[in-house]
Backbone bond lengths (Angstrom), bond angles and torsions (degrees), N, CA, C in turn:
res aa  C-N    CA-C-N  psi(-1)  N-CA   C-N-CA  omega(-1)  CA-C   N-CA-C  phi
1 M - - - 1.531 - - 1.556 104.85 -
2 K 1.293 115.78 141.11 1.454 125.72 -179.34 1.504 109.80 -113.01
3 T 1.354 117.91 135.55 1.476 123.21 173.83 1.443 107.04 -117.81
4 L 1.383 121.27 124.36 1.369 127.99 -176.68 1.468 111.96 -118.00
5 T 1.323 120.81 123.05 1.430 122.96 179.99 1.531 109.75 -110.93
6 S 1.252 117.21 166.29 1.457 119.90 -177.17 1.548 115.74 -107.51
7 L 1.377 113.88 11.62 1.487 121.77 -179.04 1.502 107.59 -78.88
8 L 1.373 115.52 108.10 1.493 117.25 -178.18 1.463 108.36 -130.50
9 I 1.359 118.21 158.30 1.420 123.63 -176.60 1.563 103.01 -124.92
10 L 1.367 113.64 136.60 1.455 123.25 -177.53 1.526 108.87 -80.80
11 I 1.312 117.63 131.01 1.466 123.88 174.95 1.459 107.59 -136.84
12 L 1.283 120.08 168.45 1.384 129.84 171.16 1.492 108.29 -112.29
13 I 1.353 117.65 129.97 1.439 119.06 172.82 1.620 109.16 -118.67
14 A 1.285 112.67 151.68 1.466 116.36 -177.73 1.543 110.09 -101.65
15 H 1.285 116.48 147.06 1.369 117.84 168.48 1.531 107.76 -144.42
16 S 1.317 113.49 166.60 1.538 119.32 -174.26 1.510 108.22 -102.64
17 S 1.307 116.82 139.75 1.485 124.65 175.74 1.531 105.13 -86.94
18 F 1.319 119.49 118.31 1.464 121.49 -177.07 1.515 109.91 -64.08
19 A 1.342 118.48 -41.32 1.413 117.12 -175.58 1.456 114.02 -70.58
20 Q 1.343 118.40 -38.45 1.461 122.00 -168.60 1.509 112.93 -106.56
21 E 1.347 118.04 -7.38 1.426 122.94 -179.34 1.481 113.92 47.73
22 K 1.279 115.14 50.51 1.528 117.15 175.68 1.537 103.56 -136.65
23 E 1.322 110.58 159.65 1.479 117.57 -177.40 1.540 109.42 -79.86
24 A 1.283 117.91 143.44 1.478 125.05 174.34 1.472 105.81 -132.82
25 T 1.308 114.24 167.16 1.488 120.05 176.69 1.500 108.81 -121.15
26 V 1.329 113.71 144.06 1.453 123.74 178.08 1.532 108.99 -125.17
27 E 1.304 116.41 128.35 1.442 117.49 -178.62 1.600 104.37 -74.88
28 A 1.368 112.51 139.80 1.427 117.57 174.52 1.492 107.99 -146.86
29 E 1.359 115.32 156.55 1.386 120.93 171.30 1.529 108.75 -116.09
30 F 1.347 120.46 153.64 1.349 118.47 174.11 1.534 111.92 -129.87
31 D 1.370 112.45 135.12 1.468 120.96 -171.73 1.532 106.35 -72.95
32 T 1.299 117.33 143.76 1.386 123.09 179.86 1.501 119.37 -114.00
33 L 1.309 114.68 -17.04 1.520 118.68 -170.23 1.560 113.06 -123.96
34 F 1.289 119.32 -9.58 1.501 116.60 175.41 1.496 114.80 -57.81
35 N 1.296 111.29 134.25 1.500 117.05 -177.68 1.533 108.55 -134.20
36 F 1.332 116.58 113.21 1.428 123.73 174.45 1.524 107.78 -76.81
37 Q 1.369 115.90 119.00 1.433 120.38 -175.34 1.481 110.48 -99.11
38 F 1.306 115.12 132.52 1.558 120.01 -176.02 1.545 105.48 -157.98
39 T 1.296 111.54 167.27 1.492 119.26 179.74 1.538 106.68 -87.92
40 P 1.289 119.06 118.37 1.562 121.01 -174.77 1.495 104.90 -67.26
41 A 1.404 109.76 157.18 1.458 116.77 173.57 1.437 115.36 -64.28
42 E 1.348 115.26 165.56 1.473 117.52 173.68 1.529 107.50 -59.75
43 P 1.376 114.91 152.00 1.468 118.98 -178.53 1.554 112.90 -48.16
44 H 1.292 118.77 137.09 1.447 123.13 178.72 1.486 106.89 -151.82
45 S 1.422 119.80 175.12 1.323 124.95 -177.65 1.533 111.95 -124.96
46 K 1.355 116.95 32.14 1.434 123.13 178.89 1.507 112.76 -68.93
47 K 1.406 115.26 138.48 1.430 123.93 -175.41 1.533 109.74 -113.34
48 V 1.330 116.02 133.56 1.456 124.29 172.77 1.599 111.45 -107.65
49 L 1.296 117.20 127.80 1.448 121.92 175.83 1.515 107.42 -112.65
50 I 1.319 115.46 129.25 1.447 116.53 -178.83 1.536 111.99 -121.36
51 D 1.355 114.86 126.15 1.442 123.80 -176.32 1.547 111.26 -63.19
52 Q 1.275 120.01 117.70 1.427 124.18 175.77 1.504 109.90 -120.80
53 G 1.337 120.52 -0.47 1.401 123.30 -177.99 1.448 118.21 -87.88
54 H 1.354 116.29 -31.19 1.454 117.81 173.56 1.555 108.43 -86.53
55 N 1.244 117.15 -177.49 1.442 123.19 -176.83 1.490 113.51 -78.33
56 T 1.337 118.17 53.86 1.353 124.47 179.90 1.557 109.88 -87.62
57 I 1.391 117.45 179.32 1.399 119.52 -179.96 1.579 112.27 -63.27
58 Y 1.316 113.47 -23.54 1.486 118.45 -177.60 1.533 114.81 -83.11
59 S 1.423 115.07 -4.54 1.433 117.34 175.21 1.468 109.97 -84.36
60 K 1.388 120.77 -8.77 1.373 125.25 176.82 1.555 110.72 -84.21
61 P 1.375 119.91 149.76 1.385 120.41 -177.83 1.523 113.21 -60.56
62 Y 1.315 121.07 -31.47 1.391 126.54 -177.94 1.556 113.66 -98.54
63 G 1.304 117.33 3.26 1.462 121.58 -172.96 1.527 113.79 -55.58
64 K 1.354 114.96 -49.29 1.471 115.25 -173.67 1.585 109.35 -66.82
65 E 1.278 118.08 -29.44 1.454 125.47 178.76 1.554 110.34 -62.18
66 T 1.374 113.02 -42.87 1.426 115.77 -176.00 1.510 113.43 -75.69
67 A 1.334 114.22 -15.01 1.494 121.50 175.03 1.504 109.93 -109.90
68 R 1.325 119.39 23.32 1.501 122.54 -172.37 1.536 111.26 -55.09
69 E 1.380 116.81 -43.66 1.381 117.92 -173.17 1.487 113.84 -71.54
70 M 1.305 117.71 -36.55 1.486 127.16 172.37 1.550 108.48 -50.88
71 L 1.352 110.85 -55.02 1.531 117.21 -176.87 1.519 111.52 -62.25
72 R 1.323 115.71 -40.43 1.459 117.84 -176.87 1.519 110.13 -67.80
73 I 1.328 120.13 -42.72 1.406 125.91 -179.88 1.563 108.22 -56.21
74 M 1.313 115.66 -46.89 1.487 118.50 179.72 1.591 110.45 -60.23
75 E 1.331 115.10 -46.97 1.401 116.79 -175.81 1.506 112.95 -68.64
76 V 1.341 120.14 -35.38 1.428 126.28 178.10 1.562 105.77 -68.08
77 D 1.296 120.47 -33.61 1.453 123.90 -179.45 1.516 111.38 -79.38
78 G 1.292 120.75 6.00 1.470 124.28 179.48 1.563 119.47 90.43
79 F 1.331 116.95 5.21 1.453 118.23 -177.68 1.481 109.58 -81.36
80 E 1.300 120.02 141.02 1.484 125.41 166.93 1.425 108.20 -87.33
81 V 1.331 114.45 116.29 1.542 120.54 -174.56 1.546 107.42 -110.43
82 T 1.353 110.99 124.58 1.439 121.30 176.26 1.541 112.83 -127.97
83 F 1.289 119.62 158.04 1.475 124.24 -176.54 1.537 103.90 -119.55
84 T 1.400 114.14 146.34 1.413 120.97 176.34 1.561 110.33 -129.73
85 K 1.347 114.48 135.22 1.462 119.80 171.74 1.486 113.20 -102.70
86 D 1.280 114.42 3.01 1.486 121.19 178.19 1.526 113.06 -86.97
87 Q 1.326 115.33 158.96 1.476 118.34 173.55 1.570 111.84 -54.07
88 L 1.371 112.44 147.86 1.411 115.98 -177.77 1.530 108.70 -90.76
89 D 1.317 113.68 58.32 1.515 120.05 -178.84 1.487 108.85 -92.58
90 S 1.366 113.20 178.28 1.449 115.56 -179.35 1.473 117.89 -62.30
91 S 1.318 119.02 -29.60 1.503 124.08 175.58 1.516 109.82 -64.37
92 N 1.349 116.08 -46.51 1.473 117.26 178.00 1.491 114.62 -65.18
93 L 1.285 116.87 -43.18 1.489 120.42 -176.42 1.533 110.00 -73.30
94 A 1.330 118.35 -32.01 1.479 120.03 174.26 1.502 111.74 -69.41
95 G 1.306 115.10 -39.72 1.516 117.98 179.57 1.433 113.53 -70.50
96 N 1.316 120.04 -36.40 1.471 121.11 179.67 1.494 113.53 -91.14
97 D 1.324 118.51 -23.70 1.449 125.67 176.77 1.451 111.89 44.92
98 P 1.439 119.58 60.00 1.422 120.65 -178.41 1.539 111.92 -78.66
99 D 1.379 112.37 142.36 1.494 115.43 166.96 1.517 110.55 -75.95
100 L 1.372 117.68 -26.50 1.436 117.79 -178.08 1.577 106.21 -141.07
101 L 1.362 111.34 126.46 1.503 117.31 175.24 1.557 107.41 -105.07
102 I 1.250 120.05 134.34 1.405 127.09 -179.07 1.548 109.69 -116.40
103 I 1.350 114.38 122.30 1.477 117.27 171.51 1.529 105.62 -120.78
104 H 1.326 119.31 113.46 1.439 123.20 -170.49 1.495 111.36 -112.28
105 G 1.360 111.01 92.38 1.452 118.42 -175.80 1.552 110.85 75.33
106 I 1.339 112.21 126.33 1.494 117.95 178.78 1.437 108.02 -150.63
107 P 1.323 118.99 93.03 1.403 124.57 177.35 1.525 112.27 -78.51
108 N 1.343 113.35 157.01 1.475 118.49 175.45 1.515 109.75 -60.81
109 D 1.340 117.05 155.55 1.427 123.36 163.29 1.487 107.36 -74.88
110 K 1.320 119.94 138.25 1.434 124.50 172.75 1.495 114.60 -103.20
111 I 1.271 118.82 115.10 1.388 120.63 179.30 1.603 108.41 -108.35
112 Y 1.283 119.14 124.09 1.449 125.48 -174.37 1.483 108.46 -90.33
113 L 1.422 112.17 120.11 1.487 117.90 174.79 1.557 109.02 -105.29
114 D 1.282 113.22 136.48 1.512 119.45 -174.38 1.487 110.24 -147.86
115 N 1.342 119.73 99.96 1.458 123.71 173.17 1.491 116.12 -91.46
116 G 1.324 116.69 13.17 1.467 123.27 178.04 1.541 112.96 90.92
117 D 1.349 118.25 -26.52 1.418 121.29 175.96 1.466 115.96 -98.56
118 K 1.322 112.25 -35.62 1.470 116.55 -176.62 1.564 108.01 -146.58
119 K 1.360 113.85 137.26 1.438 118.78 177.43 1.481 109.69 -108.49
120 E 1.392 112.63 141.73 1.468 118.48 -179.73 1.543 105.27 -138.04
121 I 1.328 112.90 165.11 1.517 119.99 176.23 1.494 104.69 -120.36
122 F 1.338 111.70 124.78 1.479 120.72 176.18 1.553 109.78 -98.60
123 Y 1.283 112.99 114.48 1.535 117.84 -174.37 1.633 105.27 -92.26
124 K 1.273 112.50 127.97 1.493 117.61 -176.54 1.525 108.42 -136.42
125 S 1.367 117.51 129.65 1.416 119.68 -178.81 1.546 110.55 -67.38
126 P 1.371 117.47 136.74 1.429 118.61 177.31 1.497 112.89 -71.57
127 L 1.299 122.11 -12.50 1.482 124.57 -177.07 1.529 105.42 -80.05
128 H 1.358 109.93 130.80 1.474 117.59 174.58 1.449 108.03 -87.88
129 N 1.381 116.67 158.60 1.442 123.79 -178.65 1.510 110.84 -55.53
130 D 1.337 116.57 -44.90 1.469 118.33 175.91 1.510 120.43 -59.95
131 E 1.381 111.89 -28.62 1.499 120.56 174.67 1.516 109.19 -71.16
132 V 1.287 116.09 -45.58 1.481 117.78 -177.91 1.476 108.75 -64.10
133 E 1.366 121.97 -41.48 1.421 126.06 179.96 1.494 109.22 -63.41
134 A 1.331 115.41 -45.76 1.570 119.13 -176.41 1.517 109.57 -65.43
135 I 1.362 119.52 -40.34 1.468 119.99 -175.71 1.577 106.77 -69.25
136 V 1.282 116.98 -44.32 1.517 119.37 -175.58 1.537 108.07 -62.84
137 K 1.408 116.45 -44.31 1.450 117.78 179.69 1.505 113.50 -67.39
138 N 1.327 117.23 -34.31 1.467 123.48 174.80 1.509 112.44 -56.84
139 V 1.378 115.00 -46.19 1.531 121.19 177.86 1.471 107.78 -65.63
140 Y 1.408 116.84 -47.73 1.473 117.67 -174.58 1.473 110.95 -55.63
141 H 1.273 116.52 -39.79 1.535 120.83 -178.14 1.451 114.76 -82.90
142 G 1.338 121.03 8.74 1.469 122.47 169.55 1.534 113.28 122.58
143 G 1.374 119.76 -3.63 1.413 116.09 178.20 1.530 110.35 -81.12
144 S 1.322 117.34 -170.76 1.510 120.44 179.95 1.498 108.25 -143.21
145 L 1.367 112.12 160.00 1.490 118.12 -178.36 1.576 108.88 -138.23
146 L 1.282 113.96 130.40 1.454 121.66 171.84 1.521 107.23 -115.30
147 M 1.331 117.72 113.61 1.420 122.11 -175.79 1.487 112.10 -122.56
148 F 1.348 118.27 126.93 1.470 122.79 -179.58 1.564 105.12 -101.42
149 L 1.289 118.83 140.86 1.419 123.62 175.38 1.556 108.15 -122.15
150 S 1.304 118.81 -171.23 1.466 124.94 171.66 1.431 107.26 -162.90
151 H 1.385 114.92 176.53 1.483 115.44 174.37 1.538 105.44 -72.87
152 H 1.428 109.98 168.13 1.512 119.67 -176.11 1.535 110.07 -41.84
153 P 1.329 122.44 135.40 1.486 124.55 -3.77 1.592 107.45 -98.79
154 G 1.226 122.17 18.89 1.462 119.35 -167.91 1.479 116.40 -74.50
155 G 1.312 119.91 -13.73 1.551 117.84 -176.77 1.491 110.22 -130.96
156 S 1.343 121.59 -10.18 1.433 124.23 -168.30 1.550 113.62 -68.75
157 G 1.367 118.80 -17.01 1.393 120.20 173.87 1.543 114.89 -72.99
158 A 1.382 114.99 -6.71 1.457 116.95 179.11 1.517 110.26 -95.63
159 L 1.266 118.31 9.57 1.494 122.63 -177.56 1.579 113.62 -53.15
160 P 1.352 118.91 -51.20 1.449 116.87 177.19 1.484 115.76 -55.34
161 L 1.290 117.69 -38.37 1.469 123.42 -177.69 1.562 107.91 -72.84
162 L 1.294 117.06 -43.00 1.517 121.56 177.38 1.461 110.01 -57.04
163 E 1.371 115.86 -48.40 1.447 118.18 -179.95 1.494 112.40 -64.73
164 A 1.240 122.63 -34.19 1.409 126.05 175.58 1.543 115.39 -58.05
165 F 1.357 111.11 -33.89 1.505 121.38 177.43 1.547 108.58 -93.01
166 N 1.328 123.72 4.78 1.383 125.79 -177.22 1.543 113.35 59.69
167 V 1.283 113.55 37.44 1.499 123.61 175.79 1.532 107.48 -96.09
168 K 1.308 120.18 126.16 1.403 123.70 172.30 1.476 114.12 -94.68
169 F 1.282 120.02 129.58 1.468 126.32 -173.31 1.486 110.94 -122.39
170 R 1.377 114.00 129.69 1.441 119.44 178.84 1.523 103.52 -107.74
171 D 1.313 119.90 105.94 1.436 125.44 -171.76 1.513 113.54 -85.65
172 G 1.310 112.68 58.33 1.482 118.48 -178.64 1.543 109.89 -135.61
173 Y 1.255 117.42 -138.60 1.397 120.14 -177.46 1.598 110.39 -124.02
174 A 1.317 116.74 117.72 1.445 114.93 -177.99 1.524 110.57 -79.08
175 N 1.279 113.47 131.24 1.566 123.81 -171.84 1.502 112.13 -135.76
176 H 1.285 114.53 131.05 1.498 119.56 168.06 1.509 107.30 -135.05
177 P 1.369 114.24 139.10 1.546 116.77 -175.28 1.509 115.02 -57.94
178 K 1.416 116.26 -31.23 1.424 119.48 -178.82 1.491 114.14 -75.12
179 S 1.412 118.04 -10.15 1.405 123.18 -178.61 1.541 109.27 -130.33
180 P 1.338 118.77 76.17 1.398 121.83 179.44 1.489 114.32 -63.26
181 G 1.341 113.73 154.32 1.479 120.23 176.67 1.531 107.24 -83.46
182 H 1.371 113.09 -177.32 1.442 119.84 179.69 1.488 107.14 -59.31
183 N 1.424 115.26 131.16 1.462 120.08 -179.61 1.538 110.69 55.10
184 C 1.346 116.87 30.20 1.436 122.24 177.76 1.565 113.68 68.50
185 G 1.318 113.29 26.37 1.440 122.32 175.82 1.482 109.65 -61.29
186 I 1.436 112.93 168.83 1.490 117.30 179.67 1.553 113.68 -80.78
187 C 1.247 120.89 -13.37 1.376 121.02 179.37 1.554 110.60 -93.94
188 S 1.378 115.89 101.83 1.474 117.66 -166.54 1.601 111.07 -66.19
189 Q 1.296 110.56 155.59 1.462 119.13 167.48 1.445 108.35 -112.13
190 F 1.262 114.32 108.03 1.460 123.89 -172.94 1.555 112.56 -92.28
191 I 1.324 117.00 129.38 1.463 121.11 173.30 1.502 104.02 -103.17
192 M 1.338 116.17 113.42 1.495 117.58 -167.18 1.542 108.17 -110.57
193 T 1.359 113.42 131.64 1.413 125.64 179.13 1.503 112.13 -135.39
194 S 1.310 119.26 160.26 1.443 116.86 172.57 1.562 111.01 -69.00
195 N 1.312 118.98 -30.60 1.462 123.67 176.71 1.500 111.67 -58.16
196 N 1.329 119.24 -42.07 1.391 120.35 -179.59 1.564 112.34 -92.67
197 K 1.303 112.68 15.07 1.490 122.67 176.14 1.487 114.22 59.79
198 M 1.346 117.43 28.34 1.493 119.57 178.03 1.495 109.51 -105.62
199 I 1.304 118.92 -2.44 1.504 124.15 164.92 1.444 108.83 -112.79
200 N 1.331 125.19 118.57 1.405 124.65 -174.79 1.545 104.74 -98.09
201 L 1.316 112.87 94.74 1.573 119.21 -178.49 1.492 107.71 -72.29
202 D 1.284 124.81 -8.05 1.490 126.81 175.12 1.485 110.59 -77.67
203 H 1.323 119.87 -19.49 1.427 123.55 -175.40 1.587 109.45 -65.32
204 S 1.308 119.16 143.49 1.396 122.44 -173.72 1.558 112.41 -64.33
205 V 1.404 116.61 -17.11 1.453 115.77 -179.98 1.561 110.07 -67.46
206 F 1.306 120.29 -17.63 1.442 124.12 178.58 1.520 113.75 -102.14
207 K 1.358 119.99 -12.54 1.433 121.49 -167.19 1.502 110.42 -66.68
208 S 1.339 117.39 -38.16 1.448 117.51 -179.14 1.523 114.70 -112.25
209 S 1.430 112.06 19.42 1.479 113.34 173.09 1.484 114.25 -78.69
210 P 1.316 116.98 142.24 1.417 116.86 173.08 1.499 112.50 -59.72
211 P 1.303 121.70 152.25 1.469 125.05 -171.49 1.572 110.85 -54.46
212 E 1.344 115.23 -36.88 1.430 118.39 -173.58 1.552 111.26 -75.82
213 L 1.351 119.42 -6.86 1.435 121.81 175.71 1.472 114.83 -105.21
214 I 1.386 117.06 6.31 1.471 121.34 179.31 1.527 104.40 -91.52
215 P 1.260 120.35 117.25 1.479 122.28 -174.66 1.464 112.99 -73.64
216 D 1.296 114.45 141.08 1.541 119.66 173.31 1.509 110.28 -89.48
217 T 1.392 115.77 -41.18 1.495 120.88 -177.83 1.559 108.98 -135.48
218 V 1.361 115.30 129.31 1.476 121.31 177.13 1.558 104.58 -120.00
219 K 1.327 112.57 136.87 1.481 115.82 173.39 1.480 109.61 -103.60
220 F 1.308 116.68 133.88 1.474 124.27 -175.34 1.545 104.43 -130.13
221 L 1.387 116.28 96.42 1.413 119.01 -164.03 1.538 114.26 -105.38
222 C 1.306 118.58 66.43 1.413 125.44 175.93 1.515 114.20 97.96
223 G 1.290 115.85 106.51 1.475 123.29 -177.04 1.500 112.51 -156.65
224 A 1.329 114.16 -179.56 1.440 119.75 174.66 1.580 110.94 -95.77
225 A 1.223 119.78 -159.45 1.458 125.50 -176.10 1.535 111.34 -132.20
226 V 1.325 115.63 140.06 1.488 122.72 169.29 1.441 108.68 -128.19
227 F 1.366 116.19 161.07 1.427 123.36 169.35 1.457 111.55 -155.41
228 R 1.301 115.19 153.69 1.478 121.44 -179.64 1.554 104.22 -148.58
229 N 1.298 119.65 -109.47 1.440 122.31 171.84 1.525 108.34 -91.54
230 P 1.277 120.30 145.24 1.475 122.40 179.57 1.547 112.94 -54.15
231 E 1.334 117.19 -41.07 1.415 121.70 -176.45 1.555 109.78 -71.74
232 D 1.339 120.15 -8.47 1.507 122.07 -178.29 1.550 108.62 -81.23
233 A 1.369 119.73 -15.86 1.423 119.52 -174.84 1.449 113.78 -69.60
234 I 1.299 118.28 124.73 1.401 126.30 173.06 1.510 108.61 -91.33
235 L 1.348 117.64 -47.63 1.414 124.62 176.92 1.506 105.66 -122.20
236 P 1.388 115.53 90.84 1.495 118.58 -176.29 1.536 103.41 -82.19
237 L 1.331 112.71 143.68 1.444 120.20 172.89 1.547 109.99 -83.25
238 P 1.340 118.11 161.38 1.508 118.75 -170.25 1.589 105.08 -69.58
239 N 1.366 112.97 157.26 1.447 118.76 170.73 1.505 110.49 -54.62
240 N 1.272 112.40 144.72 1.495 122.60 178.53 1.516 112.64 66.31
241 T 1.312 118.03 27.96 1.469 122.00 168.93 1.535 108.66 -65.92
242 T 1.261 113.65 140.62 1.548 121.23 -177.14 1.502 106.75 -108.99
243 N 1.413 114.83 139.99 1.379 121.06 167.97 1.511 110.68 -100.42
244 Y 1.327 114.40 117.40 1.529 118.01 175.66 1.529 107.42 -99.24
245 T 1.335 112.85 148.87 1.442 120.47 165.12 1.409 108.91 -137.70
246 R 1.364 115.98 148.13 1.436 123.08 -178.87 1.528 112.39 -90.68
247 S 1.270 114.07 148.87 1.521 119.90 172.19 1.572 108.43 -129.94
248 S 1.234 115.28 174.54 1.500 120.61 -176.64 1.514 108.82 -66.96
249 T 1.374 121.97 -16.98 1.435 124.71 -176.10 1.514 111.39 -102.78
250 G 1.391 115.90 2.71 1.474 116.22 179.92 1.431 112.81 130.50
251 L 1.331 124.99 -140.90 1.386 127.89 -165.40 1.572 105.64 -110.82
252 D 1.373 118.43 125.76 1.377 122.73 176.20 1.515 109.98 -112.48
253 I 1.291 117.93 139.85 1.451 121.65 174.08 1.470 108.45 -95.14
254 E 1.332 113.10 119.30 1.564 117.76 -177.87 1.497 109.82 -83.08
255 E 1.343 120.63 -54.49 1.488 121.68 -175.83 1.468 106.72 -177.98
256 S 1.412 112.71 164.28 1.383 121.68 175.87 1.504 107.31 -122.52
257 S 1.350 116.43 156.26 1.492 118.14 -177.16 1.554 109.17 -154.01
258 D 1.302 113.66 154.87 1.451 120.66 171.52 1.624 110.95 -94.45
259 F 1.264 117.00 0.13 1.437 123.10 -171.59 1.507 114.45 -118.62
260 Y 1.226 119.58 7.37 1.527 122.38 175.07 1.513 110.03 -63.77
261 A 1.226 116.56 150.95 1.515 122.13 172.61 1.546 106.68 -141.23
262 G 1.354 108.81 157.51 1.527 116.13 173.36 1.496 110.83 -96.68
263 M 1.334 115.63 -20.22 1.502 119.30 176.02 1.516 106.02 -149.92
264 I 1.310 112.30 137.09 1.536 123.22 177.53 1.454 107.39 -129.72
265 G 1.371 114.93 149.21 1.444 122.49 174.24 1.529 109.83 -140.53
266 F 1.284 118.04 139.72 1.477 120.02 -179.25 1.493 113.01 -157.23
267 D 1.295 113.40 156.53 1.558 120.63 176.08 1.504 104.77 -81.22
268 Y 1.369 114.55 144.11 1.443 123.24 174.22 1.456 110.65 -140.88
269 G 1.369 117.94 100.39 1.427 119.67 -169.90 1.465 108.75 66.48
270 A 1.390 115.13 -132.38 1.451 117.59 176.18 1.489 114.92 -89.45
271 G 1.398 117.77 1.76 1.424 119.21 -178.47 1.533 113.29 -111.43
272 R 1.321 116.42 -165.21 1.413 122.57 -175.74 1.513 110.26 -142.08
273 V 1.313 116.55 157.00 1.466 125.09 -179.46 1.513 110.07 -138.56
274 I 1.351 117.22 133.30 1.442 122.58 166.15 1.526 109.38 -121.54
275 V 1.330 118.01 129.03 1.485 120.28 173.44 1.577 108.01 -119.02
276 A 1.274 117.83 128.38 1.483 124.01 176.19 1.489 109.57 -122.80
277 T 1.352 114.36 137.30 1.467 115.79 -174.65 1.477 113.96 -106.51
278 D 1.291 118.24 12.98 1.542 124.74 168.35 1.478 105.32 -107.95
279 Q 1.364 115.70 102.05 1.448 122.75 -178.40 1.481 114.57 -57.54
280 G 1.336 115.93 -27.43 1.441 121.51 -168.26 1.596 113.69 -103.53
281 M 1.345 117.32 1.23 1.418 119.78 -168.72 1.542 113.12 -62.41
282 F 1.274 119.34 -21.41 1.511 123.27 179.67 1.540 112.37 -121.85
283 R 1.306 115.76 19.30 1.463 119.44 -178.83 1.523 109.52 -95.75
284 S 1.291 120.31 161.98 1.428 125.75 -178.95 1.491 115.05 -100.87
285 L 1.317 112.39 55.06 1.499 118.25 -173.49 1.505 111.98 -118.37
286 D 1.304 119.34 152.14 1.389 123.76 166.64 1.587 108.08 -122.85
287 L 1.339 119.51 116.09 1.439 119.04 178.75 1.499 106.05 -82.02
288 L 1.316 114.33 145.57 1.522 126.52 178.67 1.434 104.87 -107.58
289 L 1.311 118.96 102.56 1.427 124.76 179.64 1.507 112.69 -126.54
290 D 1.348 117.40 117.36 1.424 125.00 -179.64 1.473 109.32 55.45
291 G 1.343 119.56 40.01 1.422 124.99 178.06 1.551 115.15 76.55
292 E 1.348 114.30 6.86 1.450 117.83 179.77 1.557 106.39 -108.99
293 K 1.306 112.68 142.12 1.537 119.70 177.11 1.511 108.79 -101.72
294 I 1.381 112.08 118.62 1.465 119.67 -178.75 1.522 108.15 -116.06
295 P 1.356 114.04 115.14 1.431 118.90 178.62 1.504 114.32 -67.52
296 V 1.275 114.87 139.99 1.547 118.84 -174.95 1.589 104.96 -135.95
297 T 1.235 118.43 86.79 1.476 135.70 -33.35 1.457 109.63 -143.56
298 I 1.258 121.29 2.04 1.517 120.36 -170.88 1.545 108.65 -68.00
299 H 1.343 120.41 -22.32 1.445 119.65 -176.51 1.584 110.05 -105.43
300 D 1.312 117.97 6.35 1.441 122.80 174.09 1.494 110.68 -58.99
301 P 1.371 119.44 117.89 1.456 116.81 179.85 1.521 119.49 -69.02
302 E 1.356 110.51 -8.71 1.482 118.62 -178.80 1.532 113.51 -94.34
303 C 1.348 117.06 1.59 1.429 119.65 -176.12 1.476 110.37 -135.76
304 D 1.398 114.81 168.66 1.420 117.11 -177.81 1.564 111.69 -123.23
305 N 1.379 113.34 43.24 1.439 121.00 178.87 1.489 111.04 -61.77
306 A 1.310 120.33 -33.15 1.511 122.21 -178.05 1.517 105.88 -67.47
307 E 1.347 118.63 -42.45 1.499 117.48 178.74 1.527 108.84 -63.10
308 L 1.301 121.78 -41.93 1.409 121.68 -179.63 1.526 113.02 -63.96
309 F 1.294 117.93 -34.67 1.455 122.24 178.21 1.486 111.84 -66.13
310 L 1.363 116.74 -47.15 1.416 120.20 177.88 1.576 113.11 -62.56
311 S 1.295 115.25 -44.10 1.415 117.86 176.94 1.577 113.72 -59.56
312 C 1.375 114.60 -39.20 1.441 119.15 178.85 1.509 112.60 -64.76
313 I 1.383 118.81 -47.52 1.477 115.83 -178.31 1.537 111.63 -70.26
314 R 1.317 119.67 -28.21 1.401 117.81 175.06 1.500 112.46 -71.61
315 W 1.289 120.96 -37.08 1.410 125.87 174.65 1.483 109.50 -62.28
316 L 1.305 117.28 -50.24 1.487 119.53 -177.61 1.489 111.27 -56.99
317 T 1.364 117.41 -42.26 1.515 120.39 -179.78 1.436 113.73 -89.99
318 K 1.273 121.39 4.92 1.468 129.22 170.88 1.575 107.70 63.53
319 I 1.289 115.02 34.26 1.467 121.27 173.45 1.554 111.79 -73.39
320 Q 1.369 115.29 -39.46 1.482 119.40 -179.27 1.502 115.20 -109.43
321 D 1.360 117.79 35.95 1.424 121.57 172.36 1.461 110.23 -73.04
């Protein structure tokens, strides 16, 4: 059962314009009282560690509030949730010993180069080599990783880690003509169901989920694309989805594929990984665009993103195997 209230607080969130590389502001509201009601898991001692040290959503002053419902669901379900501002190296992971590590958006660091004649931006991943190695080994030995990306620049800092897991990332805008974006923009807003083959109910994330946690509809409101093995797709994008990326001269078409996905999940050694390319799909935000309020999206009464989130974290931590 879902309870939705209308008490919202107005905030400003920043985003980056791909074409112009300058900061802009988008008005948003975040919900404060929505509560997804569910039967908690049997008592357990699973621990969740959330990255707050890199430039993730939690490094922002309002970050935890925009993910309020995500955090509440985990706590109600019995998880011990902690944050870390330290590097995600072997010492940190060994000391915290998390069952689940969450990295929620990780843009590249931007280093500005200026020799007086020409200015350039040098994009550099904030992840150090020892962090990548530590995270991969932690998963291989039985840990789990939930990583959220976005289109440029919101996820491109994760490239070294994605490559380590053999995940291919298209750092642009996923678009399909049958799923137009806001005002027909290039970043599609996908309404995903099993009937349109955009929820893969054959994936193991759903195999042991109780019926009430299997989503009927998932909203995926603007993201990039990833792919690995076809069977890894939890939320496959439609055949012939196109990845767009912007350049200084306009719009470039990078490629189209029948194998793109918005969310993938796979076993790696003794552990598990989920990668989602819509950074906002489980956040408690309403974007205000052209006078229209667009839920993003865990509290949207027309979707089951909350059910999907709970199924994902239980699958990652092997609670519902």
